[in-house]
GUGU-474958 format. One record per residue: residue number from 0; residue in three letters; x, y, z of N, C-alpha, C in turn. Coordinates in steps of 0.05 Angstrom, whole numbers. Atoms other than C-alpha are relative to their C-alpha. Layout:
<r kolro="NUM" sevo="ALA" n_X="X" n_Y="Y" n_Z="Z" ca_X="X" ca_Y="Y" ca_Z="Z" c_X="X" c_Y="Y" c_Z="Z"/>
...
***
This chain:
<r kolro="0" sevo="MET" n_X="-18" n_Y="10" n_Z="17" ca_X="3549" ca_Y="2908" ca_Z="4093" c_X="-14" c_Y="17" c_Z="-26"/>
<r kolro="1" sevo="ARG" n_X="13" n_Y="-16" n_Z="25" ca_X="3498" ca_Y="2940" ca_Z="4040" c_X="5" c_Y="29" c_Z="-4"/>
<r kolro="2" sevo="LYS" n_X="-6" n_Y="-30" n_Z="-5" ca_X="3508" ca_Y="3012" ca_Z="4063" c_X="27" c_Y="5" c_Z="-12"/>
<r kolro="3" sevo="ILE" n_X="-23" n_Y="1" n_Z="7" ca_X="3579" ca_Y="3003" ca_Z="4053" c_X="4" c_Y="-2" c_Z="-26"/>
<r kolro="4" sevo="LEU" n_X="-6" n_Y="10" n_Z="28" ca_X="3581" ca_Y="2972" ca_Z="3985" c_X="-21" c_Y="25" c_Z="-12"/>
<r kolro="5" sevo="ALA" n_X="8" n_Y="-21" n_Z="9" ca_X="3529" ca_Y="3027" ca_Z="3968" c_X="16" c_Y="30" c_Z="-4"/>
<r kolro="6" sevo="ALA" n_X="-17" n_Y="-22" n_Z="-8" ca_X="3574" ca_Y="3081" ca_Z="3991" c_X="26" c_Y="-1" c_Z="-20"/>
<r kolro="7" sevo="LEU" n_X="-21" n_Y="0" n_Z="17" ca_X="3633" ca_Y="3054" ca_Z="3950" c_X="-11" c_Y="4" c_Z="-32"/>
<r kolro="8" sevo="ALA" n_X="2" n_Y="-1" n_Z="28" ca_X="3591" ca_Y="3046" ca_Z="3886" c_X="-7" c_Y="33" c_Z="-7"/>
<r kolro="9" sevo="LEU" n_X="4" n_Y="-27" n_Z="1" ca_X="3571" ca_Y="3120" ca_Z="3898" c_X="20" c_Y="19" c_Z="-10"/>
<r kolro="10" sevo="PHE" n_X="-23" n_Y="-15" n_Z="2" ca_X="3638" ca_Y="3147" ca_Z="3895" c_X="7" c_Y="8" c_Z="-26"/>
<r kolro="11" sevo="VAL" n_X="-4" n_Y="-9" n_Z="34" ca_X="3643" ca_Y="3147" ca_Z="3819" c_X="-11" c_Y="23" c_Z="-12"/>
<r kolro="12" sevo="GLY" n_X="13" n_Y="-25" n_Z="2" ca_X="3594" ca_Y="3203" ca_Z="3817" c_X="6" c_Y="25" c_Z="15"/>
<r kolro="13" sevo="LEU" n_X="-7" n_Y="-25" n_Z="-17" ca_X="3620" ca_Y="3242" ca_Z="3869" c_X="9" c_Y="34" c_Z="-12"/>
<r kolro="14" sevo="SER" n_X="-14" n_Y="-24" n_Z="15" ca_X="3637" ca_Y="3317" ca_Z="3850" c_X="14" c_Y="19" c_Z="23"/>
<r kolro="15" sevo="ALA" n_X="-15" n_Y="-11" n_Z="-25" ca_X="3671" ca_Y="3332" ca_Z="3920" c_X="32" c_Y="7" c_Z="-15"/>
<r kolro="16" sevo="THR" n_X="-28" n_Y="-3" n_Z="3" ca_X="3745" ca_Y="3355" ca_Z="3918" c_X="11" c_Y="-22" c_Z="1"/>
<r kolro="17" sevo="ALA" n_X="-17" n_Y="23" n_Z="5" ca_X="3800" ca_Y="3303" ca_Z="3904" c_X="2" c_Y="-9" c_Z="29"/>
<r kolro="18" sevo="GLN" n_X="-12" n_Y="9" n_Z="-26" ca_X="3820" ca_Y="3303" ca_Z="3980" c_X="-27" c_Y="-12" c_Z="17"/>
<r kolro="19" sevo="ASN" n_X="29" n_Y="13" n_Z="-15" ca_X="3745" ca_Y="3298" ca_Z="4006" c_X="-9" c_Y="-29" c_Z="-16"/>
<r kolro="20" sevo="TYR" n_X="9" n_Y="24" n_Z="12" ca_X="3735" ca_Y="3241" ca_Z="3953" c_X="20" c_Y="-23" c_Z="10"/>
<r kolro="21" sevo="ASN" n_X="-24" n_Y="18" n_Z="-7" ca_X="3800" ca_Y="3207" ca_Z="3975" c_X="-9" c_Y="-8" c_Z="31"/>
<r kolro="22" sevo="ASP" n_X="9" n_Y="4" n_Z="-29" ca_X="3779" ca_Y="3214" ca_Z="4049" c_X="-22" c_Y="-21" c_Z="4"/>
<r kolro="23" sevo="LEU" n_X="26" n_Y="13" n_Z="-1" ca_X="3710" ca_Y="3181" ca_Z="4034" c_X="8" c_Y="-32" c_Z="-10"/>
<r kolro="24" sevo="VAL" n_X="-8" n_Y="33" n_Z="8" ca_X="3740" ca_Y="3121" ca_Z="3998" c_X="19" c_Y="-12" c_Z="20"/>
<r kolro="25" sevo="GLU" n_X="-18" n_Y="16" n_Z="-19" ca_X="3788" ca_Y="3113" ca_Z="4053" c_X="-19" c_Y="-11" c_Z="27"/>
<r kolro="26" sevo="VAL" n_X="16" n_Y="3" n_Z="-23" ca_X="3734" ca_Y="3115" ca_Z="4104" c_X="-18" c_Y="-28" c_Z="-6"/>
<r kolro="27" sevo="VAL" n_X="14" n_Y="19" n_Z="12" ca_X="3691" ca_Y="3065" ca_Z="4064" c_X="12" c_Y="-32" c_Z="-3"/>
<r kolro="28" sevo="ARG" n_X="-18" n_Y="21" n_Z="1" ca_X="3749" ca_Y="3020" ca_Z="4053" c_X="9" c_Y="-17" c_Z="29"/>
<r kolro="29" sevo="SER" n_X="-8" n_Y="12" n_Z="-25" ca_X="3765" ca_Y="3016" ca_Z="4126" c_X="-23" c_Y="-10" c_Z="15"/>
<r kolro="30" sevo="ASP" n_X="23" n_Y="12" n_Z="-11" ca_X="3692" ca_Y="3001" ca_Z="4150" c_X="-1" c_Y="-32" c_Z="-22"/>
<r kolro="31" sevo="MET" n_X="1" n_Y="23" n_Z="11" ca_X="3694" ca_Y="2943" ca_Z="4092" c_X="18" c_Y="-21" c_Z="8"/>
<r kolro="32" sevo="ARG" n_X="-24" n_Y="17" n_Z="-12" ca_X="3760" ca_Y="2914" ca_Z="4113" c_X="-8" c_Y="-9" c_Z="30"/>
<r kolro="33" sevo="THR" n_X="8" n_Y="12" n_Z="-32" ca_X="3731" ca_Y="2912" ca_Z="4188" c_X="-21" c_Y="-22" c_Z="-4"/>
<r kolro="34" sevo="GLU" n_X="22" n_Y="18" n_Z="3" ca_X="3667" ca_Y="2880" ca_Z="4166" c_X="11" c_Y="-22" c_Z="-14"/>
<r kolro="35" sevo="HIS" n_X="-13" n_Y="24" n_Z="13" ca_X="3706" ca_Y="2833" ca_Z="4117" c_X="13" c_Y="-18" c_Z="21"/>
<r kolro="36" sevo="ARG" n_X="-15" n_Y="16" n_Z="-24" ca_X="3750" ca_Y="2809" ca_Z="4177" c_X="-25" c_Y="-18" c_Z="19"/>
<r kolro="37" sevo="ALA" n_X="20" n_Y="10" n_Z="-21" ca_X="3688" ca_Y="2799" ca_Z="4219" c_X="-15" c_Y="-26" c_Z="-13"/>
<r kolro="38" sevo="ILE" n_X="15" n_Y="21" n_Z="16" ca_X="3653" ca_Y="2759" ca_Z="4164" c_X="15" c_Y="-25" c_Z="-1"/>
<r kolro="39" sevo="VAL" n_X="-19" n_Y="26" n_Z="3" ca_X="3713" ca_Y="2713" ca_Z="4149" c_X="5" c_Y="-12" c_Z="26"/>
<r kolro="40" sevo="MET" n_X="-3" n_Y="15" n_Z="-23" ca_X="3726" ca_Y="2695" ca_Z="4221" c_X="-23" c_Y="-14" c_Z="12"/>
<r kolro="41" sevo="SER" n_X="23" n_Y="9" n_Z="-10" ca_X="3656" ca_Y="2687" ca_Z="4240" c_X="-10" c_Y="-23" c_Z="-20"/>
<r kolro="42" sevo="SER" n_X="9" n_Y="18" n_Z="17" ca_X="3649" ca_Y="2640" ca_Z="4177" c_X="20" c_Y="-26" c_Z="2"/>
<r kolro="43" sevo="LEU" n_X="-22" n_Y="20" n_Z="4" ca_X="3715" ca_Y="2602" ca_Z="4189" c_X="-4" c_Y="-17" c_Z="27"/>
<r kolro="44" sevo="GLY" n_X="2" n_Y="16" n_Z="-26" ca_X="3700" ca_Y="2582" ca_Z="4266" c_X="25" c_Y="-13" c_Z="10"/>
<r kolro="45" sevo="LEU" n_X="-25" n_Y="7" n_Z="-6" ca_X="3770" ca_Y="2580" ca_Z="4282" c_X="7" c_Y="1" c_Z="28"/>
<r kolro="46" sevo="THR" n_X="-6" n_Y="1" n_Z="-30" ca_X="3799" ca_Y="2553" ca_Z="4349" c_X="22" c_Y="20" c_Z="0"/>
<r kolro="47" sevo="GLU" n_X="-19" n_Y="-22" n_Z="-9" ca_X="3845" ca_Y="2601" ca_Z="4386" c_X="29" c_Y="-2" c_Z="-17"/>
<r kolro="48" sevo="ALA" n_X="-21" n_Y="6" n_Z="16" ca_X="3905" ca_Y="2567" ca_Z="4355" c_X="3" c_Y="3" c_Z="-28"/>
<r kolro="49" sevo="GLN" n_X="-1" n_Y="-3" n_Z="31" ca_X="3883" ca_Y="2563" ca_Z="4286" c_X="-4" c_Y="27" c_Z="-11"/>
<r kolro="50" sevo="SER" n_X="3" n_Y="-29" n_Z="9" ca_X="3865" ca_Y="2639" ca_Z="4290" c_X="24" c_Y="10" c_Z="3"/>
<r kolro="51" sevo="ALA" n_X="-28" n_Y="-16" n_Z="-5" ca_X="3936" ca_Y="2655" ca_Z="4312" c_X="20" c_Y="-6" c_Z="-23"/>
<r kolro="52" sevo="LEU" n_X="-14" n_Y="7" n_Z="25" ca_X="3962" ca_Y="2619" ca_Z="4250" c_X="-11" c_Y="10" c_Z="-24"/>
<r kolro="53" sevo="PHE" n_X="12" n_Y="-12" n_Z="25" ca_X="3912" ca_Y="2645" ca_Z="4203" c_X="7" c_Y="33" c_Z="-5"/>
<r kolro="54" sevo="THR" n_X="3" n_Y="-30" n_Z="-5" ca_X="3908" ca_Y="2719" ca_Z="4224" c_X="27" c_Y="12" c_Z="-18"/>
<r kolro="55" sevo="PRO" n_X="-15" n_Y="-10" n_Z="17" ca_X="3981" ca_Y="2735" ca_Z="4196" c_X="-1" c_Y="-4" c_Z="-31"/>
<r kolro="56" sevo="ILE" n_X="6" n_Y="8" n_Z="26" ca_X="3966" ca_Y="2703" ca_Z="4131" c_X="-24" c_Y="19" c_Z="-8"/>
<r kolro="57" sevo="PHE" n_X="26" n_Y="-22" n_Z="10" ca_X="3897" ca_Y="2742" ca_Z="4126" c_X="10" c_Y="32" c_Z="4"/>
<r kolro="58" sevo="ASP" n_X="-11" n_Y="-32" n_Z="-1" ca_X="3928" ca_Y="2810" ca_Z="4146" c_X="20" c_Y="5" c_Z="-29"/>
<r kolro="59" sevo="GLU" n_X="-16" n_Y="-7" n_Z="26" ca_X="3981" ca_Y="2799" ca_Z="4088" c_X="-19" c_Y="-4" c_Z="-19"/>
<r kolro="60" sevo="TYR" n_X="20" n_Y="0" n_Z="22" ca_X="3925" ca_Y="2776" ca_Z="4040" c_X="-16" c_Y="30" c_Z="-3"/>
<r kolro="61" sevo="SER" n_X="14" n_Y="-23" n_Z="3" ca_X="3884" ca_Y="2842" ca_Z="4062" c_X="16" c_Y="19" c_Z="-8"/>
<r kolro="62" sevo="SER" n_X="-20" n_Y="-16" n_Z="13" ca_X="3945" ca_Y="2880" ca_Z="4045" c_X="0" c_Y="-5" c_Z="-33"/>
<r kolro="63" sevo="ALA" n_X="-8" n_Y="5" n_Z="29" ca_X="3952" ca_Y="2851" ca_Z="3978" c_X="-31" c_Y="5" c_Z="-9"/>
<r kolro="64" sevo="LEU" n_X="31" n_Y="-1" n_Z="9" ca_X="3872" ca_Y="2853" ca_Z="3969" c_X="-3" c_Y="33" c_Z="-8"/>
<r kolro="65" sevo="LYS" n_X="3" n_Y="-28" n_Z="5" ca_X="3876" ca_Y="2929" ca_Z="3979" c_X="16" c_Y="13" c_Z="-22"/>
<r kolro="66" sevo="LYS" n_X="-17" n_Y="-6" n_Z="23" ca_X="3932" ca_Y="2936" ca_Z="3927" c_X="-20" c_Y="-2" c_Z="-25"/>
<r kolro="67" sevo="HIS" n_X="17" n_Y="9" n_Z="26" ca_X="3884" ca_Y="2896" ca_Z="3881" c_X="-24" c_Y="20" c_Z="-3"/>
<r kolro="68" sevo="TRP" n_X="22" n_Y="-10" n_Z="2" ca_X="3824" ca_Y="2938" ca_Z="3896" c_X="9" c_Y="28" c_Z="-11"/>
<r kolro="69" sevo="ASP" n_X="-4" n_Y="-26" n_Z="9" ca_X="3864" ca_Y="3003" ca_Z="3884" c_X="-3" c_Y="2" c_Z="-32"/>
<r kolro="70" sevo="LYS" n_X="4" n_Y="0" n_Z="29" ca_X="3869" ca_Y="2984" ca_Z="3814" c_X="-29" c_Y="-5" c_Z="-12"/>
<r kolro="71" sevo="ARG" n_X="27" n_Y="0" n_Z="3" ca_X="3799" ca_Y="2962" ca_Z="3814" c_X="-16" c_Y="31" c_Z="-4"/>
<r kolro="72" sevo="ILE" n_X="14" n_Y="-31" n_Z="-3" ca_X="3778" ca_Y="3034" ca_Z="3837" c_X="11" c_Y="16" c_Z="-23"/>
<r kolro="73" sevo="GLN" n_X="-10" n_Y="-14" n_Z="20" ca_X="3821" ca_Y="3063" ca_Z="3788" c_X="-11" c_Y="-8" c_Z="-26"/>
<r kolro="74" sevo="LEU" n_X="9" n_Y="7" n_Z="22" ca_X="3793" ca_Y="3026" ca_Z="3731" c_X="-28" c_Y="14" c_Z="0"/>
<r kolro="75" sevo="ILE" n_X="25" n_Y="-11" n_Z="2" ca_X="3720" ca_Y="3050" ca_Z="3752" c_X="6" c_Y="29" c_Z="-4"/>
<r kolro="76" sevo="LYS" n_X="-8" n_Y="-29" n_Z="7" ca_X="3751" ca_Y="3123" ca_Z="3755" c_X="2" c_Y="1" c_Z="-30"/>
<r kolro="77" sevo="ASP" n_X="-8" n_Y="-2" n_Z="24" ca_X="3778" ca_Y="3114" ca_Z="3687" c_X="-22" c_Y="-3" c_Z="-18"/>
<r kolro="78" sevo="TYR" n_X="25" n_Y="8" n_Z="21" ca_X="3714" ca_Y="3083" ca_Z="3656" c_X="-21" c_Y="22" c_Z="6"/>
<r kolro="79" sevo="ALA" n_X="13" n_Y="-24" n_Z="-7" ca_X="3674" ca_Y="3138" ca_Z="3692" c_X="8" c_Y="25" c_Z="-17"/>
<r kolro="80" sevo="ALA" n_X="-11" n_Y="-25" n_Z="16" ca_X="3717" ca_Y="3194" ca_Z="3659" c_X="-5" c_Y="1" c_Z="-30"/>
<r kolro="81" sevo="LYS" n_X="-3" n_Y="8" n_Z="24" ca_X="3718" ca_Y="3159" ca_Z="3593" c_X="-33" c_Y="-11" c_Z="-8"/>
<r kolro="82" sevo="TYR" n_X="21" n_Y="3" n_Z="10" ca_X="3643" ca_Y="3146" ca_Z="3591" c_X="-18" c_Y="13" c_Z="-23"/>
<r kolro="83" sevo="GLU" n_X="15" n_Y="-18" n_Z="17" ca_X="3610" ca_Y="3199" ca_Z="3552" c_X="16" c_Y="-2" c_Z="-29"/>
<r kolro="84" sevo="THR" n_X="-14" n_Y="2" n_Z="23" ca_X="3667" ca_Y="3197" ca_Z="3498" c_X="12" c_Y="-32" c_Z="-10"/>
<r kolro="85" sevo="MET" n_X="-8" n_Y="27" n_Z="3" ca_X="3675" ca_Y="3119" ca_Z="3495" c_X="5" c_Y="-4" c_Z="-30"/>
<r kolro="86" sevo="ASN" n_X="-10" n_Y="13" n_Z="27" ca_X="3711" ca_Y="3092" ca_Z="3431" c_X="7" c_Y="-25" c_Z="1"/>
<r kolro="87" sevo="ASP" n_X="-8" n_Y="27" n_Z="-1" ca_X="3730" ca_Y="3026" ca_Z="3408" c_X="23" c_Y="-6" c_Z="12"/>
<r kolro="88" sevo="GLU" n_X="-31" n_Y="2" n_Z="-14" ca_X="3804" ca_Y="3038" ca_Z="3430" c_X="0" c_Y="-3" c_Z="30"/>
<r kolro="89" sevo="ALA" n_X="1" n_Y="-1" n_Z="-31" ca_X="3782" ca_Y="3056" ca_Z="3499" c_X="-15" c_Y="-27" c_Z="7"/>
<r kolro="90" sevo="ALA" n_X="13" n_Y="28" n_Z="-11" ca_X="3736" ca_Y="2997" ca_Z="3505" c_X="18" c_Y="-25" c_Z="0"/>
<r kolro="91" sevo="ALA" n_X="-19" n_Y="20" n_Z="0" ca_X="3788" ca_Y="2951" ca_Z="3481" c_X="21" c_Y="-1" c_Z="23"/>
<r kolro="92" sevo="GLY" n_X="-18" n_Y="-4" n_Z="-26" ca_X="3831" ca_Y="2977" ca_Z="3533" c_X="-10" c_Y="-7" c_Z="29"/>
<r kolro="93" sevo="PHE" n_X="16" n_Y="5" n_Z="-20" ca_X="3777" ca_Y="2973" ca_Z="3586" c_X="-7" c_Y="-33" c_Z="4"/>
<r kolro="94" sevo="MET" n_X="6" n_Y="28" n_Z="2" ca_X="3762" ca_Y="2898" ca_Z="3566" c_X="32" c_Y="-13" c_Z="11"/>
<r kolro="95" sevo="LYS" n_X="-21" n_Y="17" n_Z="-6" ca_X="3836" ca_Y="2877" ca_Z="3573" c_X="7" c_Y="9" c_Z="26"/>
<r kolro="96" sevo="ARG" n_X="-1" n_Y="-10" n_Z="-26" ca_X="3842" ca_Y="2915" ca_Z="3638" c_X="-18" c_Y="-18" c_Z="17"/>
<r kolro="97" sevo="MET" n_X="27" n_Y="13" n_Z="-16" ca_X="3775" ca_Y="2884" ca_Z="3665" c_X="12" c_Y="-28" c_Z="4"/>
<r kolro="98" sevo="SER" n_X="-4" n_Y="30" n_Z="-1" ca_X="3799" ca_Y="2813" ca_Z="3647" c_X="26" c_Y="-6" c_Z="17"/>
<r kolro="99" sevo="SER" n_X="-27" n_Y="4" n_Z="-15" ca_X="3872" ca_Y="2821" ca_Z="3678" c_X="-11" c_Y="3" c_Z="28"/>
<r kolro="100" sevo="LEU" n_X="4" n_Y="-7" n_Z="-30" ca_X="3842" ca_Y="2849" ca_Z="3744" c_X="-16" c_Y="-27" c_Z="7"/>
<r kolro="101" sevo="GLU" n_X="12" n_Y="24" n_Z="-9" ca_X="3794" ca_Y="2788" ca_Z="3745" c_X="16" c_Y="-26" c_Z="6"/>
<r kolro="102" sevo="LYS" n_X="-20" n_Y="20" n_Z="-4" ca_X="3850" ca_Y="2736" ca_Z="3734" c_X="17" c_Y="13" c_Z="26"/>
<r kolro="103" sevo="GLU" n_X="-16" n_Y="-9" n_Z="-21" ca_X="3892" ca_Y="2775" ca_Z="3783" c_X="-14" c_Y="-9" c_Z="27"/>
<r kolro="104" sevo="GLY" n_X="11" n_Y="3" n_Z="-27" ca_X="3838" ca_Y="2769" ca_Z="3837" c_X="0" c_Y="-28" c_Z="9"/>
<r kolro="105" sevo="MET" n_X="8" n_Y="24" n_Z="-10" ca_X="3825" ca_Y="2699" ca_Z="3832" c_X="28" c_Y="-12" c_Z="7"/>
<r kolro="106" sevo="ALA" n_X="-31" n_Y="12" n_Z="-6" ca_X="3906" ca_Y="2682" ca_Z="3825" c_X="3" c_Y="8" c_Z="28"/>
<r kolro="107" sevo="LEU" n_X="-2" n_Y="-8" n_Z="-30" ca_X="3906" ca_Y="2723" ca_Z="3896" c_X="-8" c_Y="-16" c_Z="20"/>
<r kolro="108" sevo="ARG" n_X="15" n_Y="20" n_Z="-20" ca_X="3856" ca_Y="2679" ca_Z="3927" c_X="11" c_Y="-21" c_Z="-3"/>
<r kolro="109" sevo="GLU" n_X="-15" n_Y="29" n_Z="4" ca_X="3885" ca_Y="2614" ca_Z="3899" c_X="26" c_Y="6" c_Z="16"/>
<r kolro="110" sevo="SER" n_X="-27" n_Y="-5" n_Z="-7" ca_X="3959" ca_Y="2642" ca_Z="3925" c_X="-5" c_Y="0" c_Z="31"/>
<r kolro="111" sevo="TYR" n_X="0" n_Y="0" n_Z="-27" ca_X="3934" ca_Y="2654" ca_Z="3995" c_X="-16" c_Y="-24" c_Z="9"/>
<r kolro="112" sevo="ALA" n_X="11" n_Y="26" n_Z="-5" ca_X="3890" ca_Y="2593" ca_Z="3994" c_X="22" c_Y="-17" c_Z="11"/>
<r kolro="113" sevo="LYS" n_X="-24" n_Y="24" n_Z="0" ca_X="3955" ca_Y="2547" ca_Z="3988" c_X="13" c_Y="10" c_Z="30"/>
<r kolro="114" sevo="LYS" n_X="-17" n_Y="-5" n_Z="-26" ca_X="3986" ca_Y="2590" ca_Z="4048" c_X="-15" c_Y="-7" c_Z="22"/>
<r kolro="115" sevo="VAL" n_X="18" n_Y="10" n_Z="-22" ca_X="3927" ca_Y="2575" ca_Z="4090" c_X="1" c_Y="-28" c_Z="3"/>
<r kolro="116" sevo="ALA" n_X="1" n_Y="28" n_Z="0" ca_X="3928" ca_Y="2506" ca_Z="4072" c_X="27" c_Y="-15" c_Z="14"/>
<r kolro="117" sevo="LYS" n_X="-24" n_Y="4" n_Z="-15" ca_X="3998" ca_Y="2501" ca_Z="4097" c_X="-1" c_Y="-1" c_Z="34"/>
<r kolro="118" sevo="VAL" n_X="1" n_Y="-4" n_Z="-35" ca_X="3979" ca_Y="2519" ca_Z="4172" c_X="-27" c_Y="-5" c_Z="10"/>
<r kolro="119" sevo="LEU" n_X="25" n_Y="6" n_Z="-6" ca_X="3908" ca_Y="2495" ca_Z="4171" c_X="-9" c_Y="-24" c_Z="-16"/>
<r kolro="120" sevo="PRO" n_X="3" n_Y="18" n_Z="18" ca_X="3867" ca_Y="2439" ca_Z="4146" c_X="-9" c_Y="8" c_Z="-28"/>
<r kolro="121" sevo="THR" n_X="9" n_Y="-6" n_Z="25" ca_X="3851" ca_Y="2442" ca_Z="4073" c_X="-25" c_Y="8" c_Z="-2"/>
<r kolro="122" sevo="THR" n_X="34" n_Y="-6" n_Z="5" ca_X="3775" ca_Y="2441" ca_Z="4081" c_X="-1" c_Y="30" c_Z="10"/>
<r kolro="123" sevo="VAL" n_X="1" n_Y="-30" n_Z="-10" ca_X="3789" ca_Y="2509" ca_Z="4123" c_X="11" c_Y="18" c_Z="-22"/>
<r kolro="124" sevo="ALA" n_X="-5" n_Y="-13" n_Z="21" ca_X="3827" ca_Y="2536" ca_Z="4067" c_X="-17" c_Y="0" c_Z="-23"/>
<r kolro="125" sevo="ALA" n_X="19" n_Y="-2" n_Z="20" ca_X="3775" ca_Y="2520" ca_Z="4017" c_X="-23" c_Y="12" c_Z="7"/>
<r kolro="126" sevo="ARG" n_X="23" n_Y="-17" n_Z="-8" ca_X="3720" ca_Y="2545" ca_Z="4059" c_X="10" c_Y="30" c_Z="-1"/>
<r kolro="127" sevo="TRP" n_X="-10" n_Y="-29" n_Z="2" ca_X="3763" ca_Y="2611" ca_Z="4069" c_X="2" c_Y="10" c_Z="-33"/>
<r kolro="128" sevo="MET" n_X="3" n_Y="-11" n_Z="24" ca_X="3766" ca_Y="2615" ca_Z="3992" c_X="-30" c_Y="2" c_Z="-10"/>
<r kolro="129" sevo="GLN" n_X="30" n_Y="-4" n_Z="1" ca_X="3690" ca_Y="2602" ca_Z="3986" c_X="-13" c_Y="29" c_Z="9"/>
<r kolro="130" sevo="VAL" n_X="11" n_Y="-20" n_Z="-15" ca_X="3677" ca_Y="2656" ca_Z="4036" c_X="11" c_Y="26" c_Z="-13"/>
<r kolro="131" sevo="GLU" n_X="-10" n_Y="-19" n_Z="16" ca_X="3725" ca_Y="2703" ca_Z="3995" c_X="-14" c_Y="8" c_Z="-25"/>
<r kolro="132" sevo="ARG" n_X="16" n_Y="-8" n_Z="28" ca_X="3691" ca_Y="2694" ca_Z="3930" c_X="-24" c_Y="7" c_Z="5"/>
<r kolro="133" sevo="ARG" n_X="25" n_Y="-16" n_Z="-2" ca_X="3625" ca_Y="2704" ca_Z="3954" c_X="-1" c_Y="27" c_Z="15"/>
<r kolro="134" sevo="LEU" n_X="1" n_Y="-28" n_Z="-6" ca_X="3644" ca_Y="2766" ca_Z="3985" c_X="8" c_Y="18" c_Z="-20"/>
<r kolro="135" sevo="ASN" n_X="-6" n_Y="-15" n_Z="20" ca_X="3676" ca_Y="2788" ca_Z="3924" c_X="-25" c_Y="0" c_Z="-25"/>
<r kolro="136" sevo="GLN" n_X="23" n_Y="-2" n_Z="19" ca_X="3614" ca_Y="2770" ca_Z="3884" c_X="-20" c_Y="21" c_Z="14"/>
<r kolro="137" sevo="VAL" n_X="18" n_Y="-21" n_Z="-12" ca_X="3567" ca_Y="2812" ca_Z="3933" c_X="14" c_Y="27" c_Z="-11"/>
<r kolro="138" sevo="VAL" n_X="-9" n_Y="-26" n_Z="12" ca_X="3613" ca_Y="2871" ca_Z="3914" c_X="-2" c_Y="3" c_Z="-29"/>
<r kolro="139" sevo="GLU" n_X="4" n_Y="-5" n_Z="27" ca_X="3613" ca_Y="2857" ca_Z="3842" c_X="-29" c_Y="1" c_Z="-10"/>
<r kolro="140" sevo="LEU" n_X="32" n_Y="-6" n_Z="4" ca_X="3537" ca_Y="2853" ca_Z="3844" c_X="-5" c_Y="25" c_Z="3"/>
<r kolro="141" sevo="GLN" n_X="8" n_Y="-29" n_Z="-6" ca_X="3530" ca_Y="2918" ca_Z="3878" c_X="14" c_Y="16" c_Z="-21"/>
<r kolro="142" sevo="LEU" n_X="-13" n_Y="-22" n_Z="17" ca_X="3580" ca_Y="2954" ca_Z="3833" c_X="-14" c_Y="-6" c_Z="-24"/>
<r kolro="143" sevo="ALA" n_X="11" n_Y="6" n_Z="23" ca_X="3549" ca_Y="2919" ca_Z="3775" c_X="-32" c_Y="14" c_Z="-7"/>
<r kolro="144" sevo="SER" n_X="27" n_Y="-16" n_Z="2" ca_X="3479" ca_Y="2950" ca_Z="3793" c_X="1" c_Y="28" c_Z="-5"/>
<r kolro="145" sevo="GLU" n_X="-1" n_Y="-30" n_Z="-1" ca_X="3507" ca_Y="3017" ca_Z="3801" c_X="16" c_Y="11" c_Z="-27"/>
<r kolro="146" sevo="ILE" n_X="-19" n_Y="-4" n_Z="20" ca_X="3557" ca_Y="3018" ca_Z="3740" c_X="-15" c_Y="-1" c_Z="-23"/>
<r kolro="147" sevo="PRO" n_X="16" n_Y="7" n_Z="21" ca_X="3522" ca_Y="3030" ca_Z="3672" c_X="21" c_Y="-15" c_Z="-19"/>
<r kolro="148" sevo="LEU" n_X="-17" n_Y="14" n_Z="16" ca_X="3540" ca_Y="2986" ca_Z="3617" c_X="11" c_Y="17" c_Z="-22"/>
<r kolro="149" sevo="MET" n_X="-14" n_Y="-11" n_Z="25" ca_X="3588" ca_Y="3001" ca_Z="3562" c_X="-17" c_Y="11" c_Z="-22"/>
<r kolro="150" sevo="PRO" n_X="17" n_Y="-12" n_Z="18" ca_X="3555" ca_Y="3053" ca_Z="3516" c_X="10" c_Y="-12" c_Z="-28"/>
<r kolro="151" sevo="THR" n_X="0" n_Y="9" n_Z="30" ca_X="3549" ca_Y="3027" ca_Z="3441" c_X="4" c_Y="23" c_Z="-21"/>
<r kolro="152" sevo="ARG" n_X="-3" n_Y="-19" n_Z="24" ca_X="3570" ca_Y="3068" ca_Z="3385" c_X="-5" c_Y="-13" c_Z="-32"/>
<r kolro="153" sevo="ARG" n_X="1" n_Y="18" n_Z="28" ca_X="3547" ca_Y="3043" ca_Z="3318" c_X="2" c_Y="17" c_Z="-24"/>
***
């Protein structure tokens, strides 16, 4: 998973054509979704019957998560494009978008945890939410190590 996360973080500095860039992002995303599914399923240890109930909800969540990450990726692209000329107005906009996306991600996990809890024991829903949060933290940590801090202008 580390290789996939490193590839995702590297896309910020790519100088490839837009189509090559978009292709690379899609390949990385596809690999991440595959690994994400495998990690979640092995972490939950569901029975066959539970898996049949969980999988459609997880697929729906994965689709919503992709849309969420589209916004996150756009924020990173915008930050990279504005980095050298950052000013207070742009920084305020980035802070607002970043906070909004963090809240949106948490709300997304909470919403789907409730859906999971309707078809599986609440302990499984809570475990799923923990796994999702940890996976998100791994991605966040990798991105944080690759993306420079906000430049300060004094």
